[in-house]
C-alpha positions, 0 to 999 in steps of 0.5 A: 517103168512108165509109171515111175517116169510119170510119177517122177514127171509129176513130182518135177512139176510140183517142185519147179515153182517153189524151186525157181522162187527160192532161186530167184530169192537167192540171186536177190539175197547175194546182190540185193542192191546191184545195178546188174542184178534187177529182178522185175515181177515181169522177169519173174513171171517169164522166168517160171513159166518158161521153167514150167513149160520145160518141165511140162514138155519133158512130161509129155515126152515121157508119155510118148 
């Protein structure tokens, strides 16, 4: 059972960055020139970093 959970966690880690980038691009595509939706490079980096930390935290919780 632990091997299956570890494999699942690895897949999540590999998919998190492309998935979050796609999500950011979809937000921008829906509202490209809106004042309320401003996606800066700093926001994108912090957003993806937070997502990676969240998935890694989940992965290490499975290991314990």
